[in-house]
C-alpha positions as CSV (number, residue, x, y, z in Angstrom):
1,M,-0.1,-0.2,-0.1
2,S,2.2,2.9,1.2
3,E,5.8,2.7,0.3
4,K,8.6,4.4,2.6
5,K,9.7,7.2,0.5
6,S,13.2,7.8,0.4
7,V,14.9,11.0,2.1
8,V,16.4,13.4,0.1
9,L,17.0,16.3,2.5
10,E,17.4,16.6,6.2
11,R,18.3,19.8,8.0
12,E,18.0,21.5,11.2
13,Y,16.7,25.1,11.6
14,V,16.2,27.9,14.1
15,I,13.3,29.8,12.9
16,P,12.9,33.3,14.2
17,L,9.2,34.1,15.2
18,R,9.7,37.8,16.2
19,K,7.5,39.1,13.5
20,V,4.5,37.4,15.0
21,Y,5.0,39.9,17.9
22,F,3.9,42.8,15.8
23,L,0.6,41.5,15.4
24,Q,-2.5,41.7,17.8
25,R,-2.3,39.4,20.7
26,T,-5.2,36.9,19.6
27,K,-3.7,36.0,16.3
28,R,0.0,35.4,17.2
29,A,0.0,31.3,17.5
30,P,-1.9,30.7,14.1
31,R,0.5,33.5,12.2
32,A,3.6,31.6,13.9
33,I,2.3,28.1,12.3
34,R,1.7,30.1,8.9
35,L,5.4,31.7,9.5
36,I,6.9,28.2,9.9
37,R,5.1,26.6,6.9
38,K,6.4,29.6,4.7
39,F,10.1,29.5,6.3
40,V,10.3,25.7,5.2
41,K,8.6,26.0,1.8
42,R,11.3,28.7,1.2
43,H,14.2,27.0,2.6
44,V,13.7,23.5,1.3
45,K,11.8,24.0,-2.0
46,A,8.8,21.9,-1.0
47,E,5.5,21.7,-2.5
48,R,3.7,20.4,1.2
49,V,4.8,21.2,4.4
50,I,3.5,18.9,7.2
51,I,3.8,20.2,10.5
52,T,4.1,17.5,13.6
53,N,1.8,17.4,16.5
54,K,4.7,18.4,18.8
55,V,5.5,21.4,17.0
56,N,2.3,22.7,17.2
57,E,2.0,22.0,20.7
58,Y,5.2,23.6,21.3
59,I,3.8,27.1,19.5
60,W,0.5,26.9,21.4
61,S,2.2,25.6,24.8
62,R,1.9,29.4,26.2
63,S,-1.5,30.0,24.6
64,I,-2.5,32.0,21.4
65,E,-1.1,35.3,23.0
66,K,2.6,34.5,23.6
67,P,4.0,31.9,21.3
68,P,7.9,31.5,21.6
69,R,10.3,33.9,20.0
70,R,12.2,31.2,18.0
71,I,11.8,27.5,17.6
72,K,14.6,24.9,16.8
73,V,13.2,22.3,14.1
74,K,14.4,19.4,12.0
75,V,13.1,19.4,8.4
76,V,12.9,16.1,6.5
77,K,12.3,16.5,2.8
78,T,11.2,13.2,0.8
79,E,11.4,12.3,-2.5
80,D,7.9,13.3,-3.5
81,N,8.5,16.8,-2.4
82,V,6.8,16.8,0.9
83,A,8.7,18.4,4.1
84,K,7.8,16.9,7.3
85,V,8.8,19.4,10.5
86,Y,9.8,17.8,13.8
87,L,10.8,19.5,17.0
88,V,14.6,19.1,17.6
89,G,14.7,16.3,20.3
90,E,11.7,14.4,19.0
């Protein structure tokens, strides 16, 4: 059924999320998620970006108003042009 896709690229990034703090408080965490997706698309040239639950939970850990200022992630890109974002240490 589902074959194991081979890994094309594997990198670690520290993504700065300081731009998120220029928004109103009630939109910061969703914007941080969009910013991570945009950053990964730009850096690994992927068509699709999948963000794992651990990354999402880390962004939302201090509620919608106070996401972290930066996040360290591991990005794995497969041959079918899909990038998956993991929290470092996951």
